[in-house]
C-alpha positions in Angstrom: 19.6 -10.9 -10.7 17.7 -12.4 -13.6 18.1 -11.1 -17.2 15.1 -9.4 -18.8 13.1 -11.5 -21.3 12.9 -10.6 -25.0 10.0 -8.2 -24.8 11.6 -5.0 -23.6 10.3 -3.4 -20.4 9.8 0.2 -21.1 6.9 1.2 -18.9 3.9 -0.5 -17.2 0.3 0.7 -17.0 -1.6 -0.4 -13.9 -5.2 -1.3 -14.4 -7.7 -2.2 -11.6 -9.9 -5.0 -12.8 -13.5 -5.0 -11.7 -16.8 -6.4 -12.8 -17.4 -3.1 -14.7 -13.9 -3.1 -16.2 -13.1 -6.7 -17.2 -11.1 -8.2 -19.9 -13.4 -7.1 -22.7 -13.2 -3.5 -21.6 -9.4 -3.7 -21.1 -9.0 -5.0 -24.7 -10.5 -1.7 -25.9 -7.6 0.3 -24.5 -4.8 -1.9 -25.8 -4.1 0.2 -29.0 -4.3 3.4 -27.1 -1.8 2.3 -24.5 0.6 1.0 -27.2 0.5 4.3 -29.0 1.1 6.2 -25.8 4.3 4.2 -25.4 3.4 1.6 -22.8 5.1 -1.8 -23.1 3.2 -3.8 -20.4 -0.2 -3.8 -18.8 0.3 -4.4 -15.1 -2.9 -6.1 -13.9 -4.4 -6.1 -10.4 -5.1 -9.7 -9.2 -7.5 -11.4 -11.6 -8.0 -14.9 -10.1 -11.4 -15.7 -8.6 -12.1 -13.3 -5.8 -15.2 -12.7 -3.7 -18.3 -11.6 -5.6 -18.2 -7.9 -6.4 -14.6 -7.5 -5.2 -13.2 -4.1 -5.9 -9.5 -5.0 -5.3 -9.0 -8.6 -6.4 -6.9 -9.2 -3.2 -9.7 -11.2 -1.6 -8.9 -14.3 -3.7 -11.0 -17.4 -3.0 -9.7 -19.7 -5.8 -6.2 -19.4 -7.3 -7.2 -22.1 -9.9 -9.8 -20.0 -11.6 -9.8 -16.8 -13.5 -12.3 -14.3 -12.2 -15.7 -15.0 -13.8 -16.8 -11.4 -13.3 -13.9 -10.2 -15.4 -14.8 -12.6 -18.3 -13.2 -15.8 -17.0 -10.6 -17.9 -18.7 -12.0 -17.4 -22.2 -12.1 -13.6 -21.7 -8.5 -13.6 -20.5 -7.5 -15.7 -23.5 -9.1 -13.2 -25.9 -7.4 -10.3 -24.2 -4.1 -12.0 -24.3 -4.4 -12.6 -28.0 -5.4 -9.0 -28.5 -2.4 -7.8 -26.5 0.2 -10.2 -28.1 1.4 -7.9 -31.0 1.5 -4.9 -28.8 1.8 -5.3 -25.0 3.1 -7.8 -22.4 1.5 -8.7 -19.1 2.7 -8.2 -15.6 0.4 -9.7 -12.9 -0.1 -8.8 -9.3 -0.3 -12.1 -7.3 -1.4 -12.7 -3.7 0.6 -15.6 -2.0 0.2 -14.4 1.6 -3.6 -14.8 2.2 -6.9 -15.9 0.8 -10.5 -14.8 1.5 -12.8 -16.9 3.7 -15.8 -14.5 3.7 -18.0 -16.9 1.7 -18.5 -20.5 0.8 -16.7 -20.0 -2.5 -13.4 -21.0 -0.9 -13.8 -24.8 -1.2 -10.5 -25.5 0.6 -11.6 -23.5 3.6 -15.0 -25.1 3.7 -13.3 -28.5 3.8 -11.2 -27.4 6.8 -14.3 -26.2 8.6 -16.0 -29.5 7.9 -13.1 -31.8 8.7 -10.9 -29.8 11.1 -7.3 -30.8 11.5 -8.0 -34.0 9.5 -8.8 -32.0 6.4 -6.2 -32.5 3.7 -6.1 -28.7 3.5 -5.6 -28.0 7.2 -1.9 -27.2 6.7 -2.8 -24.7 3.9 -3.9 -22.2 6.5 -2.0 -20.6 9.3 -4.2 -21.8 12.2 -3.3 -22.3 15.9 -5.2 -25.4 16.8 -4.0 -25.3 20.4 -4.6 -21.7 21.6 -4.5 -20.8 25.3 -8.4 -20.6 25.3 -9.7 -24.1 26.1 -12.9 -23.4 24.3 -10.9 -23.1 21.0 -9.0 -26.4 21.4 -9.2 -28.0 18.0 -11.5 -25.3 16.7 -11.3 -22.2 14.6 -12.7 -18.9 15.9 -15.2 -17.5 13.4 -15.9 -13.9 14.6 -18.9 -13.2 12.3 -21.8 -12.6 14.7 -23.3 -9.1 15.0 -24.3 -9.8 18.6 -23.2 -12.3 21.2 -23.9 -16.0 20.4 -26.8 -16.5 22.8 -28.6 -13.5 21.5 -28.2 -14.5 17.9 -29.1 -18.1 18.6 -32.4 -17.3 20.4 -33.3 -14.6 17.8 -33.3 -17.4 15.2 -30.6 -15.9 13.1 -28.5 -19.1 13.2 -30.3 -21.8 11.3 -29.6 -25.3 10.0 -30.0 -25.6 6.3 -29.8 -28.4 3.8 -28.2 -27.6 0.4 -28.3 -30.5 -2.0 -27.1 -33.4 0.2 -25.1 -31.4 2.7 -26.1 -29.6 5.9 -24.9 -26.2 6.9 -25.2 -23.7 9.7 -26.6 -20.5 8.2 -26.1 -17.0 9.5 -27.4 -14.3 7.1 -25.1 -14.6 4.1 -22.7 -16.9 5.9 -22.8 -20.7 5.6 -20.7 -23.2 7.5 -20.6 -26.9 6.8 -21.9 -29.3 9.4 -19.4 -32.2 10.1 -20.3 -35.9 10.2 -20.9 -35.8 14.0 -23.4 -33.0 13.6 -25.1 -34.8 10.7 -25.5 -37.9 12.9 -27.4 -35.8 15.5 -29.6 -34.4 12.8 -30.4 -37.8 11.4 -31.0 -39.2 14.8 -33.4 -36.5 15.8 -35.3 -35.9 12.5 -36.5 -37.4 9.3 -34.2 -35.5 7.1 -36.2 -36.2 4.0 -38.8 -33.8 5.2 -38.3 -30.0 5.2 -40.7 -29.6 8.2 -38.3 -31.7 10.3 -35.6 -29.1 9.7 -38.0 -26.4 10.8 -38.4 -28.2 14.1 -34.6 -28.1 14.6 -34.5 -24.4 13.8 -37.2 -23.8 16.4 -35.0 -25.5 19.0 -32.0 -23.3 20.0 -30.7 -26.0 22.4 -30.5 -28.6 19.7 -28.8 -26.1 17.3 -26.3 -25.3 20.1 -25.7 -29.0 20.6 -24.9 -29.4 16.9 -22.6 -26.3 16.8 -20.7 -27.3 19.9 -19.2 -30.4 18.1 -18.1 -28.4 15.0 -14.5 -27.6 14.3 -15.4 -23.9 14.4 -16.6 -21.6 17.1 -19.1 -18.9 16.2 -18.4 -15.7 18.1 -19.2 -12.0 18.2 -17.1 -10.1 15.7 -15.3 -8.0 18.4 -13.8 -11.2 19.8 -11.5 -11.4 16.8 -8.9 -8.9 18.0 -8.7 -10.6 21.4 -8.9 -14.3 20.6 -8.3 -14.9 16.9 -6.4 -18.1 16.4 -5.4 -17.8 12.8 -3.0 -15.4 11.1 -4.7 -12.6 9.2 -3.8 -10.1 6.5 -3.3 -7.2 8.9 -6.5 -7.2 11.0 -8.9 -8.2 8.4 -10.8 -11.2 9.7 -11.9 -12.7 6.4 -8.4 -12.7 4.9 -6.5 -15.7 6.4 -2.8 -16.3 6.1 -1.6 -19.1 3.8 1.3 -21.4 4.6 3.1 -20.9 1.3 6.3 -22.1 3.0 4.8 -25.6 2.7 5.7 -27.0 -0.7 2.3 -28.3 -1.6 0.7 -25.0 -0.6 3.2 -23.1 -2.7 2.5 -25.3 -5.7 -1.3 -25.1 -5.3 -1.4 -21.3 -5.0 0.9 -20.8 -8.0 -0.3 -23.6 -10.3 -2.3 -21.3 -12.6 0.5 -18.7 -12.6 3.2 -21.3 -13.5 1.1 -22.6 -16.4 0.8 -19.0 -17.7 4.5 -18.5 -17.3 5.2 -21.7 -19.2 3.0 -20.5 -22.1 4.9 -17.2 -22.0 1.7 -15.3 -21.3 3.3 -13.4 -18.4 6.4 -11.3 -18.5 6.5 -10.3 -14.9 5.0 -10.7 -11.4 4.4 -8.3 -8.6 4.3 -10.0 -5.2 1.8 -8.6 -2.8 2.7 -8.2 0.9 6.1 -10.0 0.8 6.7 -9.1 4.5 3.7 -11.2 5.5 5.4 -14.4 4.5 7.1 -16.6 7.0 10.3 -16.8 5.0 10.4 -14.3 2.1 13.8 -15.4 0.9 12.9 -19.0 0.6 9.7 -18.1 -1.2 11.5 -15.9 -3.7 14.1 -18.5 -4.5 11.3 -21.0 -5.2 9.5 -18.5 -7.4 12.7 -17.6 -9.2 13.3 -21.2 -10.1 9.9 -21.3 -11.8 10.4 -18.0 -13.5 14.1 -17.7 -14.2 13.8 -14.9 -16.8 10.8 -12.9 -15.6 10.6 -9.5 -14.1 9.8 -9.9 -10.4 9.1 -7.0 -8.1 7.9 -7.1 -4.5 5.6 -4.9 -2.4 8.3 -4.0 0.1 7.9 -0.8 2.1 11.3 0.5 3.0 11.9 2.7 6.0 14.4 5.7 6.1 17.9 4.4 5.1 16.6 0.8 4.9 17.7 -1.3 1.8 16.2 -4.2 0.0 18.0 -7.4 1.2 20.7 -8.0 -1.4 20.2 -11.7 -1.5 16.6 -11.5 -2.8 16.4 -12.8 -6.4 14.2 -9.9 -7.6 14.4 -6.8 -9.7 13.3 -4.3 -7.0 10.2 -3.0 -5.2 6.9 -1.6 -6.3 8.3 1.9 -6.0 7.2 3.6 -2.8 10.9 4.4 -2.0 11.1 6.3 -5.3 7.8 8.0 -4.7 9.0 9.5 -1.4 12.4 10.4 -2.8 11.1 12.2 -5.8 8.2 13.8 -3.9 10.6 15.3 -1.4 12.4 17.2 -4.2 9.3 19.5 -4.3 9.1 20.2 -0.6 10.9 23.2 0.7 13.0 21.9 3.6 13.3 25.4 5.1 9.5 25.4 5.8 9.7 22.6 8.4 10.1 25.0 11.4 7.4 27.5 10.5 4.9 24.8 9.4 5.6 22.7 12.5 5.1 25.7 14.7 1.9 26.6 12.9 0.6 23.0 13.3 1.3 23.2 17.1 -0.4 26.5 17.4 -3.5 25.5 15.5 -4.0 22.1 16.9 -2.2 21.9 20.2 -0.3 18.8 19.1 3.1 19.1 20.6 4.4 15.6 20.2 7.0 14.6 17.6 6.1 12.2 14.9 8.1 9.4 16.6 6.1 9.8 19.8 2.8 9.7 18.0 3.8 6.6 16.0 4.9 4.8 19.2 1.6 5.4 20.9 -0.4 4.5 17.8 1.5 1.3 17.3 0.8 0.3 20.9 -2.8 1.1 20.5 -2.9 -0.9 17.3 -1.3 -3.9 19.0 -3.7 -3.8 21.8 -6.9 -3.2 19.9 -6.3 -5.1 16.6 -3.6 -7.8 17.2 -4.1 -9.0 20.8 -4.8 -12.5 19.4 -1.5 -12.6 17.5 0.3 -11.1 20.5 -1.2 -13.8 22.8 0.1 -16.5 20.5 3.6 -15.1 20.8 3.4 -14.8 24.6 2.3 -18.4 24.8 5.5 -19.4 23.0 7.6 -17.1 25.1 6.2 -18.5 28.3 7.4 -22.0 27.3 10.8 -20.6 26.3 11.3 -18.7 29.6 10.6 -21.8 31.6 13.4 -23.7 29.9 16.1 -21.3 31.2 16.8 -20.9 34.9 17.8 -17.3 34.5 14.4 -16.3 33.0 12.0 -18.8 34.5 10.4 -16.4 37.0 9.6 -13.7 34.5 5.8 -13.1 34.7 3.5 -13.1 31.7 2.7 -9.5 32.3 6.4 -8.6 32.2 6.9 -10.5 29.0 3.8 -9.0 27.4 4.8 -5.5 28.4 8.4 -5.9 27.1 7.3 -7.5 23.8 4.7 -4.8 23.2 7.2 -2.0 23.7 9.7 -3.6 21.4 7.2 -4.0 18.6 6.0 -0.4 19.1 9.5 0.9 18.9 10.6 -1.4 16.0 12.0 1.0 13.4 11.0 -0.9 10.2 8.5 -3.4 9.0 10.5 -6.5 9.9 13.8 -8.4 10.0 14.6 -11.5 8.0 16.1 -14.1 10.4 15.4 -17.6 9.0 17.3 -20.0 11.2 20.1 -20.3 13.8 22.6 -21.9 11.4 23.6 -18.7 9.8 24.6 -15.6 11.6 22.1 -12.7 11.7 22.8 -10.0 9.2 24.4 -6.8 10.5 21.3 -4.9 9.4 18.9 -7.1 11.3 21.1 -7.1 14.3 21.2 -3.3 14.2 17.4 -2.9 14.0 16.8 -5.3 16.8 19.5 -3.7 19.1 18.0 -0.3 18.3 14.5 -1.4 19.2 15.6 -3.1 22.5 17.9 -0.1 23.4 15.3 2.5 23.0 12.7 0.3 24.8 15.0 0.0 27.7 15.9 3.7 27.8 12.2 4.9 27.6 10.8 2.4 30.0 13.0 2.2 33.2 10.1 0.7 35.1 10.6 -2.6 33.2 13.0 -5.0 34.9 16.4 -5.2 33.1 16.0 -9.0 33.0 13.2 -8.6 30.5 15.4 -6.8 28.1 18.2 -9.4 28.7 15.7 -12.1 27.8 14.8 -10.6 24.5 18.4 -9.7 23.7 19.5 -13.3 24.2 16.5 -14.6 22.3 17.1 -12.4 19.2 20.9 -12.8 19.2 20.6 -16.6 19.1 22.0 -17.2 22.6 18.7 -19.0 23.3 18.3 -21.7 20.6 15.5 -24.2 19.9 12.4 -24.9 17.9 10.2 -22.6 20.0 12.8 -19.9 19.9 12.9 -20.0 16.1 9.1 -20.2 15.9 8.8 -17.1 18.0 11.2 -15.1 15.9 9.5 -16.2 12.6 6.1 -15.2 13.9 7.4 -12.0 15.5 8.7 -10.9 12.1 5.3 -11.5 10.5 3.6 -9.4 13.2 5.9 -6.4 13.3 5.1 -5.5 9.7 1.4 -5.7 10.2 1.6 -3.5 13.3 3.7 -0.9 11.4 1.4 -0.8 8.5 -1.8 -0.4 10.6 -0.1 1.8 13.2 1.7 4.1 10.8 0.0 4.2 7.4 -3.6 3.5 8.6 -3.5 5.5 11.9 -0.7 7.9 12.4 -0.8 9.2 8.9 -4.3 10.5 9.6 -3.5 12.2 12.8 0.0 13.8 12.4 -0.7 16.6 9.9 2.3 18.9 9.7 2.2 18.6 5.9 0.1 15.8 4.8 1.8 15.3 1.4 4.5 13.7 3.4 2.1 11.2 4.9 2.6 8.6 2.2 3.2 4.8 2.1 6.9 4.3 2.9 7.2 8.0 3.9 8.5 9.6 7.1 6.4 12.7 7.8 8.9 14.4 10.0 11.4 14.5 7.1 10.8 17.7 5.1 12.2 17.4 1.6 14.8 15.6 -0.4 17.9 17.5 -1.3 19.2 17.3 -4.8 22.3 15.4 -3.6 20.2 13.0 -1.6 18.1 12.3 -4.7 21.2 11.7 -6.8 22.6 9.3 -4.2 19.4 7.4 -4.4 19.5 7.2 -8.2 23.1 6.1 -8.2 22.3 3.3 -5.7 19.3 2.2 -7.8 21.3 2.1 -11.0 24.0 0.1 -9.3 21.8 -2.4 -7.4 18.3 -2.4 -8.7 18.2 -0.8 -12.2 14.9 -2.5 -13.1 13.0 -1.5 -9.9 9.6 -0.1 -10.4 9.1 3.7 -10.2 5.7 4.8 -8.9 4.1 8.1 -8.0 0.5 6.9 -7.7 -0.8 3.5 -6.8 -4.1 1.8 -5.7 -2.7 2.1 -2.1 -1.3 5.7 -2.0 -3.0 8.1 0.4 -3.5 10.6 -2.4 -2.6 10.9 -6.0 0.6 12.4 -7.3 -1.1 15.6 -8.4 -3.0 16.1 -5.2 0.3 15.5 -3.3 2.1 18.1 -5.5 -0.5 20.8 -4.8 -0.1 20.3 -1.1 3.7 20.4 -1.4 3.3 24.0 -2.6 2.3 25.0 0.9 5.9 24.5 1.9 6.9 27.2 -0.6 4.7 29.9 0.9 4.4 29.1 4.6 3.7 32.7 5.6 0.8 33.1 3.2 -0.5 29.7 4.3 -0.4 30.7 7.9 -2.4 33.9 7.3 -4.9 32.0 5.1 -5.5 28.9 7.2 -5.6 30.9 10.5 -8.4 33.0 9.0 -10.2 29.8 8.0 -10.1 28.5 11.5 -11.4 31.8 12.9 -14.0 32.2 10.2 -15.4 28.7 10.4 -15.5 28.4 14.2 -19.2 29.3 14.1 -19.9 26.0 12.3 -18.4 23.8 15.0 -20.8 21.5 16.9 -19.3 21.3 20.4 -15.8 20.0 19.8 -16.5 18.7 16.4 -14.4 18.7 14.4 -11.3 18.9 16.6 -8.6 21.2 15.3 -6.3 18.4 14.0 -9.1 17.0 11.8 -10.0 20.5 10.6 -6.4 21.1 9.6 -6.4 17.8 7.7 -9.5 18.9 5.9 -8.1 22.2 4.8 -4.9 20.7 3.4 -7.0 18.0 1.6 -9.2 20.7 0.0 -6.1 22.6 -1.2 -4.9 19.4 -2.9 -8.3 18.4 -4.5 -10.3 21.5 -5.1 -12.7 21.6 -6.9 -14.1 18.3 -5.7 -17.6 16.8 -5.3 -18.8 17.3 -1.8 -19.7 13.6 -1.4 -16.1 12.5 -2.2 -14.6 14.9 0.4 -17.2 13.7 3.0 -16.5 10.1 2.3 -12.7 10.8 2.6 -13.0 12.6 5.9 -15.2 9.9 7.5 -12.6 7.3 6.5 -9.9 9.6 7.8 -11.4 10.1 11.3 -12.2 6.4 11.6 -8.6 5.5 10.7 -7.3 8.2 13.1 -9.2 6.4 16.0 -9.5 9.4 18.2 -13.2 10.4 18.3 -14.6 7.5 16.2 -13.4 4.3 14.6 -14.4 1.5 12.3 -15.2 -0.7 15.3 -16.8 2.0 17.5 -18.6 4.4 15.2 -19.6 7.6 16.9 -22.5 8.7 14.8 -23.0 12.1 16.6 -19.4 13.1 15.9 -19.5 12.0 12.3 -22.7 13.8 11.7 -21.3 17.0 13.2 -18.2 16.6 10.9 -20.4 16.2 7.8 -22.5 19.2 8.8 -19.3 21.3 9.3 -18.2 20.3 5.7 -21.6 21.2 4.3 -21.6 24.6 6.0 -18.1 25.7 5.1 -18.6 24.7 1.5 -21.8 26.8 1.4 -20.0 29.8 2.9 -19.1 32.1 -0.1 -16.4 33.9 1.8 -14.6 30.7 2.7 -15.0 29.2 -0.8 -13.7 32.5 -2.4 -10.6 32.4 -0.1 -10.1 28.7 -0.8 -10.2 29.3 -4.6 -7.9 32.3 -4.3 -5.3 30.2 -2.5 -5.6 27.2 -4.9 -5.3 29.7 -7.8 -2.1 31.0 -6.3 -0.4 27.6 -6.2 -2.0 25.8 -9.2 0.3 26.9 -11.9 3.5 26.1 -9.9 1.9 22.8 -8.9 1.1 21.8 -12.4 4.7 22.6 -13.7 6.1 20.7 -10.7 4.0 17.7 -11.5 5.4 17.8 -15.1 8.9 17.9 -13.6 8.1 15.0 -11.4 6.8 13.1 -14.4 9.9 13.8 -16.5 12.1 12.6 -13.6 10.1 9.5 -13.1 10.2 8.4 -16.8 14.0 8.9 -17.1 15.4 7.9 -13.7 16.9 4.4 -13.1 14.0 1.9 -13.0 10.8 1.0 -14.9 8.1 3.7 -14.7 4.6 2.6 -13.8 1.6 4.7 -14.9 -1.4 4.2 -12.5 -4.6 4.1 -14.5 -5.8 7.4 -15.6 -2.9 9.5 -14.3 -1.7 10.3 -17.8 -3.9 13.3 -17.3 -4.3 15.3 -14.1 -5.6 13.0 -11.5 -7.3 14.4 -8.4 -7.8 11.3 -6.3 -7.8 10.6 -2.6 -7.3 7.4 -0.7 -9.1 4.2 -1.8 -11.8 3.7 -2.8 -11.6 7.2 -4.3 -8.5 6.3 -6.3 -10.2 3.3 -7.8 -13.0 5.2 -9.6 -13.7 4.3 -13.2 -11.4 5.9 -15.7 -12.8 7.8 -18.7 -10.7 6.2 -21.5 -12.7 7.8 -24.3 -11.7 11.2 -23.0 -8.1 10.1 -22.9 -8.2 8.7 -26.4 -9.6 11.9 -27.7 -7.0 14.0 -25.9 -4.3 11.7 -27.2 -5.5 12.3 -30.8 -5.3 16.1 -30.2 -1.9 15.8 -28.6 -0.4 14.0 -31.6 -1.0 17.1 -33.8 0.5 19.6 -31.4 4.0 21.0 -30.8 5.2 22.0 -27.4 3.7 25.4 -27.5 0.3 24.0 -28.4 0.6 21.3 -25.7 1.5 23.9 -23.1 -1.6 25.9 -23.9 -3.6 22.8 -22.9 -2.1 22.7 -19.4 -5.4 22.8 -17.5 -6.8 19.8 -19.4 -3.9 17.6 -18.6 -2.9 17.2 -22.2 0.6 18.6 -21.4 1.2 15.8 -18.9 0.3 13.3 -21.5 2.6 15.1 -24.0 5.5 14.7 -21.5 4.8 11.0 -20.9 4.5 10.3 -24.6 7.8 11.9 -25.5 9.6 10.4 -22.5 8.5 6.9 -23.6 9.4 7.6 -27.2 12.9 8.4 -26.0 13.1 5.3 -23.8 11.9 3.1 -26.7 14.4 4.6 -29.2 17.3 4.5 -26.7 16.8 1.3 -24.7 20.5 0.9 -24.2 20.6 4.0 -22.1 18.2 2.6 -19.5 18.1 -0.6 -17.5 20.9 -3.0 -16.7 23.3 -1.7 -19.3 22.7 2.0 -18.7 24.4 4.5 -16.5 23.5 7.5 -14.4 25.5 10.7 -14.4 25.5 14.0 -12.6 25.0 17.0 -14.8 26.7 20.2 -13.5 24.4 23.1 -12.8 25.8 26.5 -11.9 24.4 29.9 -10.9 22.2 31.6 -8.4 19.2 29.2 -8.8 21.1 26.0 -9.2 19.1 24.5 -6.3 15.9 24.9 -8.4 17.2 22.5 -11.1 17.3 18.8 -11.1 19.6 17.6 -13.9 21.0 14.1 -14.6 22.3 12.1 -17.5 21.7 8.6 -18.8 24.5 6.8 -20.5 26.0 10.1 -21.7 23.4 10.2 -24.4 20.3 11.5 -22.6 20.0 14.5 -20.3 17.0 15.4 -18.1 16.5 18.9 -16.9 13.6 19.7 -14.5 12.7 22.6 -12.4 11.5 22.6 -8.8 10.4 25.0 -6.0 9.0 27.3 -8.6 7.1 29.8 -6.4 10.2 30.8 -4.6 12.0 30.9 -7.9 9.9 33.8 -9.0 10.3 33.0 -12.7 13.9 34.5 -12.7 16.7 32.1 -13.5 19.3 34.8 -13.5 22.7 33.2 -14.4 21.7 29.6 -13.8 23.1 27.3 -16.5 23.6 23.6 -17.2 26.7 21.9 -18.7 25.6 19.6 -21.5 29.0 18.4 -22.4 30.4 17.8 -25.9 28.2 17.5 -29.0 24.8 18.7 -30.1 21.8 18.0 -28.0 18.2 18.1 -29.2 15.4 18.8 -26.8 12.7 16.2 -27.4 9.9 18.5 -26.4 10.9 21.6 -28.4 13.1 20.1 -31.1 15.6 22.9 -30.4 19.4 22.2 -30.5 21.7 23.2 -27.7 25.5 22.9 -27.2 27.8 23.1 -24.2 27.0 25.4 -21.3 23.4 26.4 -21.7 21.5 29.0 -19.7 18.3 27.6 -18.2 16.3 30.7 -19.2 17.0 29.7 -22.9 16.7 26.0 -22.4 13.3 26.3 -20.7 12.0 29.3 -22.6 9.4 27.5 -24.7 8.7 24.6 -22.5 9.3 24.2 -18.7 11.2 20.9 -19.1 14.0 19.6 -21.2 14.7 16.0 -22.3 17.9 16.2 -24.4 19.1 13.5 -26.7 22.7 13.7 -28.0 22.8 13.7 -31.8 25.0 11.1 -33.5 
């Protein structure tokens, strides 16, 4: 693992760059972030993206800084402003690029010149798909109606822009190749605009021109069935890049390497590492170019899954930590009553694993059939080479492969070649998937499972065999992401605070011992991993999640309350809308976010039901159902009895949720790793899934609250609990301790258990850092009942000052005394 560069990493602050919040606006918050204690701004991608991009991940030109943010000059001014105070960490996107507009000049060259384009190998395109009509062509699924309809309606036109000709469809333009230009020249006097009008009045001639292009215009719904290029998940306009090719790697990273050379970047966050053909090879190349930089990867780890130990990185983007720490505030004993309640209210009797399997199969069929077809095409060639498997039918192969992908336990494996033996972890995951596939599907011939077993184990070797495995690994991650996070997490609603990226909704809670084990492992293996609790991709913010967690502490009260809500609001149903599962999701969401603007909750629920893909979806919008859902929301939020009950329940849990959020914050800022503060979450942040969590942040408010906070002691800060000042107070003092005691954290630090004794020991999370810092946080506060009884913590030798209260403690200290003035303790050993 690389050593950290000179500028110490203390904490990052994630900012989402947009046209409304560019480099100039970002420069205005630099002094504030520095005073708060942040060491690095962690930027969303800021290379040229599509016009009006809200994420930055739809990059069109890696060689340019986004003009909407202020361009190269704006970035230089910001960098100069940051230099005395803060470092930069940049989120980069090597996996894909956007092809939604003509701004991607490399893509336009490929459309114009086909396989002969010098950029053809930059993109992951299958030039020889099974469909004969696509031989040597690229499917472009952009048409709102079928081709013939659009052609005769005059929506597809030939246009001349400067000296080049293009096929134009609404905002889309596609270059006409030389063969097409020859037809145009032959049939018209191209110097006269009226001649082009004649072409555009002749659908047959336009069709003749389009038929000889290197692209095939098609109805948008053809994408999921016939797509012949790798996409980022199932997003048609984000095409996979072949960064495994050296020249592609160098091109994509040219700007980044220049910035690294100038020491303008201290770290990199790698987006969607599991989408790459060979993540290890990519990371090794990157590490050679950035030997002393902090590198983290967006890697979603499943239960008990570990980061490959041969990756030259510092860790993940922190979803593993998020789920571990969130689980501390979920009462595990509530699993049975809450699951029973969920079944009673909704009629959903399936286990999470069953729902996930069905949704992954659905996702594979509806969204990735093109990618699946590409794999089956390879498998057919492989099976024909071996006498034992040559009579397997395509339908048998497709069924077996689909089942294995649907049962695959994690995002992917990392097999790279047949020269080295498969790792024991990858072998275990593959064997597990094949074993359960065989067990659950006795109708499938045993020879099918033998075929896949021999293929993955390396018994069957060859170029096609390796090509299949490499592409299989890229597909399983996409199916897991879309099938779990973007589908199942919206329709398995036991306790929705568990439905988080990298989470496993059927696991209720993290025990204190489990959390300690996690932290020991992180300190040993990945002491500079990122620690996140909210991100641009989380399903809900940390504070919303914590409020919903509180349901697990009072399952009986929740049962009584939500059962009454179902009965009381039945009169607002329109037919079967909303169905009970969606209604239960809505009520939990309101608990987590109330009070919230009606439009925000409506927007969230429409996204949720489309992602759920039961009664409506993004591709088949059912307007009647969605209108009925909106009407239901309108009616219940006008119902005074319901709103009074809702506010009564949120009041019941709010205080405990706020203190629990403070506890989570303290743990995050002192656990092994580098804490990341997502924009705006230094105060209470009530945000739902994107785009809700990418709303503009009120930094003037935060600057004013910070000015107030600086003048307050812990008592004064606690009095400002509702405004969120208390959360900022905790963050500020945690970062102050981290800055003053750097040696206690990071590579050189250590993590220790702190003994807690007494009746309520399970309500305390306590740990030490390098025998100089002690964290003491409370949890499960409603069940605690504000009575610590004889619970005490062993501080060890010496005098310890609580950073929050400035009080001194020694030896065995009762929790009631330690937390009397402030609900948390961050103790620093006096010299």
